[in-house]
Biopython code that builds the backbone (N, CA, C, O; Angstrom):
import numpy as np
from Bio.PDB.StructureBuilder import StructureBuilder

atoms = [
    (1, "MET", "N", (60.828, 70.744, 33.439)),
    (1, "MET", "CA", (61.889, 69.730, 33.435)),
    (1, "MET", "C", (61.973, 69.515, 35.094)),
    (1, "MET", "O", (62.043, 70.504, 35.824)),
    (2, "ARG", "N", (61.962, 68.194, 35.626)),
    (2, "ARG", "CA", (62.132, 68.166, 37.048)),
    (2, "ARG", "C", (63.813, 67.990, 37.333)),
    (2, "ARG", "O", (64.539, 67.290, 36.628)),
    (3, "LEU", "N", (64.233, 68.710, 38.418)),
    (3, "LEU", "CA", (65.981, 69.075, 38.341)),
    (3, "LEU", "C", (66.681, 67.372, 38.766)),
    (3, "LEU", "O", (67.823, 66.980, 38.523)),
    (4, "ASP", "N", (65.265, 66.406, 39.637)),
    (4, "ASP", "CA", (66.018, 65.752, 39.904)),
    (4, "ASP", "C", (66.114, 64.324, 39.509)),
    (4, "ASP", "O", (66.439, 63.357, 40.199)),
    (5, "LYS", "N", (65.708, 64.396, 38.060)),
    (5, "LYS", "CA", (65.409, 63.689, 37.106)),
    (5, "LYS", "C", (65.906, 63.897, 35.816)),
    (5, "LYS", "O", (65.309, 64.888, 35.394)),
    (6, "HIS", "N", (67.011, 63.315, 34.605)),
    (6, "HIS", "CA", (67.480, 63.724, 33.824)),
    (6, "HIS", "C", (66.176, 63.858, 32.776)),
    (6, "HIS", "O", (65.074, 63.561, 33.237)),
    (7, "CYS", "N", (66.264, 64.279, 31.434)),
    (7, "CYS", "CA", (65.340, 65.094, 30.638)),
    (7, "CYS", "C", (64.693, 63.590, 29.779)),
    (7, "CYS", "O", (63.638, 63.752, 29.167)),
    (8, "CYS", "N", (65.308, 62.244, 29.758)),
    (8, "CYS", "CA", (64.576, 61.468, 29.188)),
    (8, "CYS", "C", (64.895, 60.093, 29.465)),
    (8, "CYS", "O", (65.774, 60.043, 30.326)),
    (9, "GLU", "N", (64.510, 58.913, 29.056)),
    (9, "GLU", "CA", (64.707, 57.696, 29.574)),
    (9, "GLU", "C", (65.846, 57.318, 29.255)),
    (9, "GLU", "O", (66.689, 56.921, 30.059)),
    (10, "LEU", "N", (66.036, 57.430, 27.660)),
    (10, "LEU", "CA", (67.598, 57.476, 27.145)),
    (10, "LEU", "C", (68.600, 58.001, 27.776)),
    (10, "LEU", "O", (69.599, 57.325, 28.021)),
    (11, "MET", "N", (68.487, 59.375, 28.165)),
    (11, "MET", "CA", (69.487, 60.327, 28.614)),
    (11, "MET", "C", (70.136, 59.242, 29.789)),
    (11, "MET", "O", (71.300, 58.857, 29.672)),
    (12, "ALA", "N", (69.223, 58.769, 30.987)),
    (12, "ALA", "CA", (69.451, 58.376, 32.112)),
    (12, "ALA", "C", (69.688, 57.131, 31.801)),
    (12, "ALA", "O", (70.813, 56.958, 32.269)),
    (13, "THR", "N", (69.301, 55.965, 31.227)),
    (13, "THR", "CA", (69.956, 54.626, 30.892)),
    (13, "THR", "C", (71.399, 55.117, 30.481)),
    (13, "THR", "O", (72.341, 55.120, 31.274)),
    (14, "ASN", "N", (71.457, 55.398, 29.591)),
    (14, "ASN", "CA", (73.160, 55.856, 29.323)),
    (14, "ASN", "C", (73.970, 56.234, 30.103)),
    (14, "ASN", "O", (75.112, 55.780, 30.177)),
    (15, "LEU", "N", (73.433, 57.266, 30.913)),
    (15, "LEU", "CA", (74.482, 57.655, 32.413)),
    (15, "LEU", "C", (74.325, 56.720, 33.027)),
    (15, "LEU", "O", (75.371, 56.073, 33.070)),
    (16, "ALA", "N", (73.175, 56.065, 33.801)),
    (16, "ALA", "CA", (73.848, 54.867, 34.543)),
    (16, "ALA", "C", (74.614, 53.580, 34.103)),
    (16, "ALA", "O", (75.013, 52.669, 34.828)),
    (17, "ALA", "N", (74.732, 53.718, 32.716)),
    (17, "ALA", "CA", (75.434, 52.376, 32.113)),
    (17, "ALA", "C", (76.858, 53.058, 32.448)),
    (17, "ALA", "O", (77.584, 52.568, 33.312)),
    (18, "GLY", "N", (77.219, 54.204, 31.728)),
    (18, "GLY", "CA", (78.448, 54.854, 31.631)),
    (18, "GLY", "C", (79.098, 54.389, 30.852)),
    (18, "GLY", "O", (80.298, 54.391, 31.128)),
    (19, "GLU", "N", (78.724, 53.824, 29.641)),
    (19, "GLU", "CA", (79.275, 53.474, 28.529)),
    (19, "GLU", "C", (79.595, 54.572, 27.331)),
    (19, "GLU", "O", (80.604, 54.510, 26.627)),
    (20, "THR", "N", (78.690, 55.470, 27.229)),
    (20, "THR", "CA", (78.715, 56.742, 25.929)),
    (20, "THR", "C", (79.676, 57.868, 26.664)),
    (20, "THR", "O", (79.935, 58.173, 27.828)),
    (21, "ALA", "N", (79.941, 58.176, 25.766)),
    (21, "ALA", "CA", (80.976, 59.352, 26.005)),
    (21, "ALA", "C", (80.179, 61.175, 26.602)),
    (21, "ALA", "O", (80.544, 62.339, 26.764)),
    (22, "ILE", "N", (78.793, 60.216, 26.743)),
    (22, "ILE", "CA", (78.106, 61.794, 27.957)),
    (22, "ILE", "C", (78.379, 61.657, 28.814)),
    (22, "ILE", "O", (78.995, 60.592, 28.858)),
    (23, "LEU", "N", (78.317, 62.214, 29.931)),
    (23, "LEU", "CA", (78.513, 62.373, 31.097)),
    (23, "LEU", "C", (77.720, 63.721, 32.239)),
    (23, "LEU", "O", (77.284, 64.660, 31.573)),
    (24, "TYR", "N", (77.568, 63.835, 33.387)),
    (24, "TYR", "CA", (76.595, 64.696, 33.615)),
    (24, "TYR", "C", (77.508, 65.074, 35.196)),
    (24, "TYR", "O", (78.138, 64.181, 35.762)),
    (25, "VAL", "N", (77.464, 66.119, 35.602)),
    (25, "VAL", "CA", (78.572, 66.204, 36.708)),
    (25, "VAL", "C", (77.259, 67.297, 37.553)),
    (25, "VAL", "O", (76.821, 68.337, 37.061)),
    (26, "PRO", "N", (76.761, 66.588, 39.160)),
    (26, "PRO", "CA", (75.355, 66.714, 39.497)),
    (26, "PRO", "C", (75.986, 68.006, 40.682)),
    (26, "PRO", "O", (75.154, 68.307, 41.538)),
    (27, "LYS", "N", (77.038, 68.579, 40.753)),
    (27, "LYS", "CA", (77.172, 69.639, 41.533)),
    (27, "LYS", "C", (77.084, 71.045, 41.018)),
    (27, "LYS", "O", (76.595, 72.018, 41.592)),
    (28, "PHE", "N", (77.843, 70.957, 39.408)),
    (28, "PHE", "CA", (77.685, 71.966, 38.668)),
    (28, "PHE", "C", (75.877, 71.515, 38.000)),
    (28, "PHE", "O", (75.292, 72.531, 37.624)),
    (29, "ARG", "N", (75.451, 70.848, 37.920)),
    (29, "ARG", "CA", (74.586, 70.574, 36.726)),
    (29, "ARG", "C", (75.025, 70.743, 35.342)),
    (29, "ARG", "O", (74.623, 71.726, 34.721)),
    (30, "GLU", "N", (75.647, 70.066, 34.900)),
    (30, "GLU", "CA", (76.469, 70.057, 33.964)),
    (30, "GLU", "C", (76.110, 68.962, 33.032)),
    (30, "GLU", "O", (76.111, 67.864, 33.589)),
    (31, "TYR", "N", (75.821, 68.944, 31.841)),
    (31, "TYR", "CA", (76.110, 67.759, 30.896)),
    (31, "TYR", "C", (77.090, 68.202, 29.866)),
    (31, "TYR", "O", (77.200, 69.385, 29.544)),
    (32, "GLY", "N", (77.967, 67.015, 29.230)),
    (32, "GLY", "CA", (78.902, 66.772, 28.335)),
    (32, "GLY", "C", (79.387, 65.800, 27.756)),
    (32, "GLY", "O", (79.248, 64.700, 28.291)),
    (33, "ILE", "N", (79.972, 65.888, 26.719)),
    (33, "ILE", "CA", (80.655, 64.695, 25.706)),
    (33, "ILE", "C", (82.228, 65.319, 26.304)),
    (33, "ILE", "O", (82.814, 66.397, 26.216)),
    (34, "ARG", "N", (82.527, 63.913, 26.979)),
    (34, "ARG", "CA", (83.707, 63.582, 27.022)),
    (34, "ARG", "C", (84.900, 63.592, 26.224)),
    (34, "ARG", "O", (84.962, 62.662, 25.419)),
    (35, "VAL", "N", (85.919, 64.440, 26.232)),
    (35, "VAL", "CA", (86.986, 64.682, 25.309)),
    (35, "VAL", "C", (88.009, 63.277, 25.766)),
    (35, "VAL", "O", (88.391, 63.020, 26.908)),
    (36, "LEU", "N", (88.234, 62.671, 24.794)),
    (36, "LEU", "CA", (88.583, 61.001, 25.059)),
    (36, "LEU", "C", (90.492, 61.217, 25.001)),
    (36, "LEU", "O", (91.241, 60.535, 24.302)),
    (37, "ASP", "N", (90.919, 62.347, 25.943)),
    (37, "ASP", "CA", (92.546, 62.510, 25.874)),
    (37, "ASP", "C", (92.853, 61.742, 26.908)),
    (37, "ASP", "O", (94.082, 61.762, 26.966)),
    (38, "GLY", "N", (92.318, 60.894, 27.989)),
    (38, "GLY", "CA", (92.836, 60.669, 28.853)),
    (38, "GLY", "C", (92.794, 61.374, 30.196)),
    (38, "GLY", "O", (93.348, 61.014, 31.235)),
    (39, "GLY", "N", (91.983, 62.521, 29.971)),
    (39, "GLY", "CA", (91.839, 63.617, 31.154)),
    (39, "GLY", "C", (90.693, 63.735, 31.484)),
    (39, "GLY", "O", (89.755, 63.126, 30.969)),
    (40, "SER", "N", (90.629, 64.423, 32.262)),
    (40, "SER", "CA", (88.735, 64.862, 32.746)),
    (40, "SER", "C", (87.909, 65.648, 31.864)),
    (40, "SER", "O", (86.744, 65.897, 32.175)),
    (41, "SER", "N", (88.379, 66.027, 30.873)),
    (41, "SER", "CA", (88.067, 67.290, 30.034)),
    (41, "SER", "C", (86.644, 66.688, 29.432)),
    (41, "SER", "O", (86.429, 65.481, 29.313)),
    (42, "PHE", "N", (85.657, 67.792, 29.053)),
    (42, "PHE", "CA", (84.382, 67.538, 28.929)),
    (42, "PHE", "C", (83.709, 68.676, 27.971)),
    (42, "PHE", "O", (84.133, 69.770, 28.344)),
    (43, "ILE", "N", (82.989, 68.784, 27.088)),
    (43, "ILE", "CA", (82.587, 69.925, 26.245)),
    (43, "ILE", "C", (81.109, 69.964, 26.710)),
    (43, "ILE", "O", (80.515, 68.893, 26.581)),
    (44, "VAL", "N", (80.422, 70.978, 27.216)),
    (44, "VAL", "CA", (79.514, 70.859, 28.117)),
    (44, "VAL", "C", (78.272, 70.890, 26.473)),
    (44, "VAL", "O", (78.635, 71.381, 25.404)),
    (45, "ILE", "N", (77.279, 70.440, 26.632)),
    (45, "ILE", "CA", (75.964, 70.128, 25.496)),
    (45, "ILE", "C", (74.922, 71.014, 26.505)),
    (45, "ILE", "O", (74.829, 71.214, 27.716)),
    (46, "GLU", "N", (74.211, 71.415, 25.303)),
    (46, "GLU", "CA", (72.991, 72.357, 26.025)),
    (46, "GLU", "C", (72.065, 71.518, 25.813)),
    (46, "GLU", "O", (71.200, 71.721, 26.665)),
    (47, "HIS", "N", (71.704, 70.487, 24.983)),
    (47, "HIS", "CA", (70.395, 69.648, 24.260)),
    (47, "HIS", "C", (70.536, 68.702, 24.548)),
    (47, "HIS", "O", (71.736, 68.430, 24.581)),
    (48, "CYS", "N", (69.643, 67.581, 24.935)),
    (48, "CYS", "CA", (70.014, 66.150, 25.092)),
    (48, "CYS", "C", (70.341, 65.646, 23.133)),
    (48, "CYS", "O", (69.959, 65.927, 21.997)),
    (49, "PRO", "N", (71.015, 65.016, 23.656)),
    (49, "PRO", "CA", (71.395, 63.879, 22.352)),
    (49, "PRO", "C", (70.274, 63.005, 21.537)),
    (49, "PRO", "O", (70.119, 62.975, 20.316)),
    (50, "TRP", "N", (69.500, 62.271, 22.590)),
    (50, "TRP", "CA", (68.799, 61.831, 22.425)),
    (50, "TRP", "C", (67.277, 61.780, 22.003)),
    (50, "TRP", "O", (66.657, 61.151, 21.145)),
    (51, "CYS", "N", (66.796, 63.091, 23.366)),
    (51, "CYS", "CA", (65.427, 63.596, 22.536)),
    (51, "CYS", "C", (65.237, 65.182, 22.206)),
    (51, "CYS", "O", (64.151, 65.746, 22.077)),
    (52, "GLY", "N", (66.736, 65.877, 22.078)),
    (52, "GLY", "CA", (66.540, 67.169, 21.737)),
    (52, "GLY", "C", (66.158, 68.139, 22.636)),
    (52, "GLY", "O", (66.403, 69.285, 22.258)),
    (53, "LYS", "N", (65.500, 67.997, 23.981)),
    (53, "LYS", "CA", (65.381, 68.596, 24.614)),
    (53, "LYS", "C", (66.457, 69.798, 25.531)),
    (53, "LYS", "O", (67.565, 69.533, 25.999)),
    (54, "MET", "N", (65.856, 70.916, 25.587)),
    (54, "MET", "CA", (66.883, 71.788, 26.139)),
    (54, "MET", "C", (67.190, 71.311, 27.542)),
    (54, "MET", "O", (66.307, 71.236, 28.396)),
    (55, "LEU", "N", (68.341, 71.018, 27.748)),
    (55, "LEU", "CA", (69.301, 70.710, 29.071)),
    (55, "LEU", "C", (68.702, 71.994, 30.304)),
    (55, "LEU", "O", (68.235, 73.098, 30.024)),
    (56, "PRO", "N", (68.904, 71.415, 31.641)),
    (56, "PRO", "CA", (68.558, 72.722, 32.772)),
    (56, "PRO", "C", (70.040, 73.510, 32.475)),
    (56, "PRO", "O", (71.042, 73.051, 31.927)),
    (57, "SER", "N", (69.870, 74.497, 32.887)),
    (57, "SER", "CA", (71.274, 75.702, 32.874)),
    (57, "SER", "C", (72.128, 75.180, 33.974)),
    (57, "SER", "O", (71.729, 74.741, 35.053)),
    (58, "ARG", "N", (73.210, 75.272, 33.608)),
    (58, "ARG", "CA", (74.565, 74.939, 34.603)),
    (58, "ARG", "C", (74.579, 76.117, 35.301)),
    (58, "ARG", "O", (74.098, 77.181, 34.912)),
    (59, "ILE", "N", (75.379, 75.818, 36.782)),
    (59, "ILE", "CA", (75.342, 76.559, 37.813)),
    (59, "ILE", "C", (76.485, 76.318, 38.351)),
    (59, "ILE", "O", (76.537, 76.381, 39.579)),
    (60, "ARG", "N", (77.555, 76.020, 37.689)),
    (60, "ARG", "CA", (78.942, 76.150, 38.084)),
    (60, "ARG", "C", (79.663, 77.484, 38.905)),
    (60, "ARG", "O", (80.396, 77.646, 39.880)),
    (61, "ASP", "N", (78.839, 78.495, 37.668)),
    (61, "ASP", "CA", (79.373, 79.978, 38.402)),
    (61, "ASP", "C", (78.779, 80.222, 39.707)),
    (61, "ASP", "O", (79.527, 80.731, 40.542)),
    (62, "ALA", "N", (77.370, 79.914, 40.110)),
    (62, "ALA", "CA", (76.855, 79.976, 41.276)),
    (62, "ALA", "C", (77.481, 79.247, 42.578)),
    (62, "ALA", "O", (77.331, 79.538, 43.764)),
    (63, "TRP", "N", (78.305, 78.104, 41.921)),
    (63, "TRP", "CA", (78.653, 77.338, 43.029)),
    (63, "TRP", "C", (79.937, 77.900, 43.355)),
    (63, "TRP", "O", (80.297, 77.710, 44.517)),
    (64, "PHE", "N", (80.777, 78.601, 42.542)),
    (64, "PHE", "CA", (82.069, 79.120, 43.139)),
    (64, "PHE", "C", (81.778, 80.456, 43.819)),
    (64, "PHE", "O", (82.714, 80.925, 44.467)),
    (65, "ARG", "N", (80.598, 81.170, 43.777)),
    (65, "ARG", "CA", (80.164, 82.574, 44.301)),
    (65, "ARG", "C", (79.459, 81.860, 45.666)),
    (65, "ARG", "O", (79.232, 82.587, 46.634)),
    (66, "GLN", "N", (79.173, 80.656, 45.714)),
    (66, "GLN", "CA", (78.540, 80.595, 46.812)),
    (66, "GLN", "C", (79.555, 79.951, 47.848)),
    (66, "GLN", "O", (79.422, 80.305, 49.019)),
    (67, "ILE", "N", (80.516, 79.075, 47.551)),
    (67, "ILE", "CA", (81.847, 78.352, 48.175)),
    (67, "ILE", "C", (82.669, 79.817, 48.793)),
    (67, "ILE", "O", (83.049, 79.979, 49.952)),
    (68, "GLU", "N", (82.828, 80.967, 47.437)),
    (68, "GLU", "CA", (83.902, 82.360, 48.103)),
    (68, "GLU", "C", (82.978, 83.047, 49.138)),
    (68, "GLU", "O", (83.537, 83.435, 50.163)),
    (69, "SER", "N", (81.751, 83.239, 49.031)),
    (69, "SER", "CA", (81.042, 83.798, 50.263)),
    (69, "SER", "C", (81.069, 83.455, 51.517)),
    (69, "SER", "O", (80.994, 84.226, 52.474)),
    (70, "LEU", "N", (81.215, 81.869, 51.554)),
    (70, "LEU", "CA", (81.548, 81.277, 52.523)),
    (70, "LEU", "C", (83.050, 80.955, 53.150)),
    (70, "LEU", "O", (83.330, 80.096, 53.987)),
    (71, "GLY", "N", (83.792, 81.752, 52.600)),
    (71, "GLY", "CA", (85.107, 82.080, 52.420)),
    (71, "GLY", "C", (86.179, 80.751, 52.469)),
    (71, "GLY", "O", (86.948, 80.372, 53.352)),
    (72, "PHE", "N", (85.878, 80.233, 51.140)),
    (72, "PHE", "CA", (86.474, 78.980, 50.695)),
    (72, "PHE", "C", (86.831, 79.201, 49.257)),
    (72, "PHE", "O", (86.435, 80.092, 48.505)),
    (73, "GLU", "N", (87.733, 78.124, 49.004)),
    (73, "GLU", "CA", (88.151, 78.272, 47.481)),
    (73, "GLU", "C", (88.296, 77.062, 46.927)),
    (73, "GLU", "O", (88.474, 76.030, 47.573)),
    (74, "MET", "N", (88.218, 77.152, 45.550)),
    (74, "MET", "CA", (88.330, 75.507, 45.285)),
    (74, "MET", "C", (89.265, 74.994, 45.323)),
    (74, "MET", "O", (90.282, 75.539, 44.895)),
    (75, "GLY", "N", (89.286, 73.281, 46.046)),
    (75, "GLY", "CA", (90.407, 72.427, 46.530)),
    (75, "GLY", "C", (90.881, 72.516, 47.743)),
    (75, "GLY", "O", (91.952, 72.009, 48.077)),
    (76, "ASP", "N", (89.793, 73.453, 48.845)),
    (76, "ASP", "CA", (89.816, 73.629, 50.005)),
    (76, "ASP", "C", (89.281, 72.232, 50.769)),
    (76, "ASP", "O", (88.142, 71.792, 50.620)),
    (77, "GLU", "N", (89.970, 71.821, 51.335)),
    (77, "GLU", "CA", (89.211, 70.394, 52.248)),
    (77, "GLU", "C", (88.313, 70.813, 53.189)),
    (77, "GLU", "O", (87.590, 69.892, 53.566)),
    (78, "ALA", "N", (88.165, 71.535, 53.542)),
    (78, "ALA", "CA", (87.329, 72.159, 54.602)),
    (78, "ALA", "C", (85.693, 72.583, 53.742)),
    (78, "ALA", "O", (84.731, 72.804, 54.478)),
    (79, "ILE", "N", (85.523, 72.656, 52.378)),
    (79, "ILE", "CA", (84.350, 72.962, 51.911)),
    (79, "ILE", "C", (83.351, 72.288, 52.197)),
    (79, "ILE", "O", (83.436, 71.186, 51.654)),
    (80, "PRO", "N", (82.173, 72.438, 52.957)),
    (80, "PRO", "CA", (80.893, 71.407, 53.172)),
    (80, "PRO", "C", (80.546, 70.364, 52.503)),
    (80, "PRO", "O", (80.318, 70.606, 51.318)),
    (81, "THR", "N", (80.416, 69.237, 52.841)),
    (81, "THR", "CA", (80.087, 68.104, 52.177)),
    (81, "THR", "C", (79.253, 68.527, 51.155)),
    (81, "THR", "O", (79.514, 68.340, 49.967)),
    (82, "GLU", "N", (78.075, 69.194, 51.638)),
    (82, "GLU", "CA", (76.904, 69.348, 50.972)),
    (82, "GLU", "C", (77.359, 69.958, 49.561)),
    (82, "GLU", "O", (76.727, 69.545, 48.589)),
    (83, "PHE", "N", (78.430, 70.935, 49.319)),
    (83, "PHE", "CA", (78.956, 71.356, 47.858)),
    (83, "PHE", "C", (79.990, 70.387, 47.083)),
    (83, "PHE", "O", (80.726, 70.693, 46.145)),
    (84, "LEU", "N", (79.869, 69.323, 47.627)),
    (84, "LEU", "CA", (80.452, 68.301, 46.919)),
    (84, "LEU", "C", (79.966, 67.083, 45.980)),
    (84, "LEU", "O", (80.560, 66.209, 45.349)),
    (85, "SER", "N", (78.082, 67.563, 46.254)),
    (85, "SER", "CA", (77.208, 66.830, 45.514)),
    (85, "SER", "C", (76.044, 67.696, 45.002)),
    (85, "SER", "O", (75.932, 68.800, 45.536)),
    (86, "ASP", "N", (75.311, 67.416, 44.209)),
    (86, "ASP", "CA", (74.102, 67.978, 43.624)),
    (86, "ASP", "C", (73.474, 69.232, 45.334)),
    (86, "ASP", "O", (73.269, 70.445, 45.369)),
    (87, "ALA", "N", (73.359, 68.050, 46.560)),
    (87, "ALA", "CA", (72.734, 68.828, 47.700)),
    (87, "ALA", "C", (72.928, 69.935, 47.654)),
    (87, "ALA", "O", (71.944, 70.429, 48.204)),
    (88, "TRP", "N", (73.662, 70.818, 47.308)),
    (88, "TRP", "CA", (73.780, 72.075, 47.628)),
    (88, "TRP", "C", (72.639, 73.227, 46.813)),
    (88, "TRP", "O", (72.157, 74.293, 47.196)),
    (89, "TRP", "N", (72.498, 72.477, 45.593)),
    (89, "TRP", "CA", (71.397, 73.260, 44.999)),
    (89, "TRP", "C", (69.866, 72.575, 44.689)),
    (89, "TRP", "O", (68.929, 72.985, 44.004)),
    (90, "LYS", "N", (70.016, 71.537, 45.380)),
    (90, "LYS", "CA", (68.560, 70.984, 45.696)),
    (90, "LYS", "C", (68.111, 71.526, 46.834)),
    (90, "LYS", "O", (66.906, 71.670, 47.036)),
    (91, "ALA", "N", (68.689, 71.750, 47.372)),
    (91, "ALA", "CA", (68.254, 72.303, 49.039)),
    (91, "ALA", "C", (67.734, 73.656, 48.841)),
    (91, "ALA", "O", (67.022, 74.188, 49.693)),
    (92, "ARG", "N", (67.977, 74.082, 48.033)),
    (92, "ARG", "CA", (67.356, 75.814, 47.893)),
    (92, "ARG", "C", (66.436, 75.517, 46.651)),
    (92, "ARG", "O", (66.426, 74.677, 45.751)),
    (93, "PRO", "N", (65.460, 76.892, 47.122)),
    (93, "PRO", "CA", (64.494, 77.121, 45.864)),
    (93, "PRO", "C", (64.618, 76.874, 44.926)),
    (93, "PRO", "O", (65.845, 76.863, 44.833)),
    (94, "GLN", "N", (64.042, 76.496, 43.516)),
    (94, "GLN", "CA", (64.523, 76.185, 42.396)),
    (94, "GLN", "C", (63.326, 77.435, 41.495)),
    (94, "GLN", "O", (62.110, 77.535, 41.658)),
    (95, "PRO", "N", (64.130, 78.151, 40.668)),
    (95, "PRO", "CA", (62.792, 78.631, 39.677)),
    (95, "PRO", "C", (62.364, 78.308, 38.667)),
    (95, "PRO", "O", (61.364, 78.865, 38.213)),
]
sb = StructureBuilder()
sb.init_structure("model")
sb.init_model(0)
sb.init_chain("A")
sb.init_seg("    ")
for serial, (resi, resn, name, xyz) in enumerate(atoms, 1):
    if name == "N":
        sb.init_residue(resn, " ", resi, " ")
    sb.init_atom(name, np.array(xyz, "f"), 0.0, 1.0, " ", f" {name:<3s}", serial, name[0])
structure = sb.get_structure()
């Protein structure tokens, strides 16, 4: 699966519309189902709910390791801009 695209047209369409409980967090490459409690919680999913394909592996732990290796902590205002989006992982070689 190309990592700059979603797994299927239905996933892409539903994420773009923003009207489903499915969400995508680009900087962590995570897909999930929103917990409708008024907060920002979600449950991570590993397969597309429309086509059933395995979704890309999430990289939340790698993000934290990377910013910590640069001397930052979550919430630091000085975290480089590339780490606030998917730019940080798209700029690196993908396995």
